[in-house]
C-alpha positions as CSV (number, residue, x, y, z in Angstrom):
1,M,0.0,0.0,0.0
2,H,1.2,3.5,-0.9
3,T,1.7,5.6,2.2
4,P,1.6,9.3,1.5
5,D,4.7,11.3,2.4
6,T,4.1,13.3,5.6
7,D,5.8,16.3,4.1
8,T,3.3,16.6,1.3
9,E,-0.1,18.1,0.8
10,E,-1.2,14.6,-0.1
11,W,-0.9,13.5,3.6
12,E,-2.7,16.7,4.9
13,A,-5.5,16.1,2.4
14,L,-6.3,12.8,4.1
15,C,-7.8,14.7,7.0
16,T,-11.6,14.5,7.1
17,H,-11.9,17.5,9.4
18,C,-13.9,15.8,12.1
19,G,-12.1,18.0,14.7
20,L,-11.7,15.1,17.1
21,C,-8.0,15.7,17.4
22,C,-8.7,19.3,18.4
23,F,-10.7,18.5,21.6
24,E,-9.0,18.0,25.0
25,K,-8.7,14.4,26.0
26,L,-8.0,12.9,29.5
27,E,-6.4,9.5,29.9
28,N,-6.8,7.5,33.1
29,E,-4.2,5.1,34.7
30,R,-5.6,2.2,32.6
31,G,-5.2,4.0,29.4
32,T,-8.8,4.7,28.8
33,V,-9.2,8.0,26.9
34,F,-12.1,10.3,27.7
35,F,-13.1,13.1,25.3
36,T,-14.0,16.4,26.8
37,Q,-16.3,19.0,25.3
38,T,-13.4,21.5,25.4
39,P,-12.1,22.3,21.9
40,C,-8.8,24.0,21.1
41,R,-9.4,27.7,21.2
42,Y,-8.5,28.0,17.5
43,L,-11.0,25.4,16.3
44,D,-14.2,26.7,14.7
45,V,-16.6,24.2,16.2
46,V,-19.2,24.8,13.5
47,T,-17.0,24.3,10.5
48,R,-14.4,22.0,12.3
49,Q,-11.7,24.1,10.6
50,C,-8.7,25.4,12.4
51,R,-8.6,29.2,12.3
52,I,-4.7,29.2,12.2
53,Y,-4.2,26.0,10.3
54,S,-1.1,27.1,8.3
55,R,0.6,28.4,11.4
56,R,-0.9,26.0,14.1
57,F,2.4,24.4,15.2
58,A,4.1,27.7,15.6
59,I,1.3,29.4,17.5
60,N,-0.1,26.5,19.5
61,P,2.6,24.3,21.2
62,D,-0.2,21.8,22.2
63,C,-1.2,21.1,18.6
64,I,-0.1,17.6,17.6
65,Q,1.3,17.0,14.2
66,L,-0.1,13.6,13.1
67,T,2.5,11.5,11.3
68,P,2.0,8.0,10.1
69,E,4.1,6.8,13.0
70,L,2.0,8.7,15.5
71,V,-1.3,7.7,14.0
72,E,-0.3,4.1,14.4
73,K,0.2,4.7,18.2
74,L,-2.9,6.9,18.9
75,H,-5.6,4.4,19.8
76,W,-8.2,7.2,20.3
77,L,-8.4,8.1,16.7
78,H,-11.6,6.7,15.2
79,D,-11.8,4.3,12.3
80,E,-13.2,6.9,10.0
81,C,-10.1,9.1,10.4
82,G,-8.6,9.7,7.0
83,Y,-5.1,9.1,8.3
84,R,-6.1,5.7,9.8
85,K,-7.9,4.7,6.7
86,A,-4.9,5.5,4.5
87,L,-2.7,3.4,6.7
88,G,-5.1,0.5,6.7
89,L,-5.7,0.7,10.5
90,S,-8.8,-0.1,12.4
91,R,-9.7,-0.8,16.0
92,T,-11.0,-4.3,14.9
93,N,-7.5,-5.1,13.5
94,R,-5.8,-3.8,16.6
95,Q,-8.1,-5.9,18.9
96,Q,-7.4,-9.0,16.7
97,R,-3.7,-8.4,16.9
98,R,-3.9,-8.3,20.7
99,K,-5.7,-11.7,20.9
100,S,-3.0,-13.3,18.7
């Protein structure tokens, strides 16, 4: 499978703009992630667009740059995430690998 280069517009274009990445999350000691209703202050919650997208990493140090390596590790990303889909990842596959 072709994996888009993380330095290209092709990788960025995979984002479905669900905004899930842009909401605060809490993780307990067992690794369970809880989503809050608190969005990043730069997220337009109606359009799910970042108001500072092109400069987000420079302006907001809490903004996470999703790379293929990081997407593989972040279990809270949903299966409809464009990045997960492009990498062929799903929670079902992850659960099956754990049982093996």
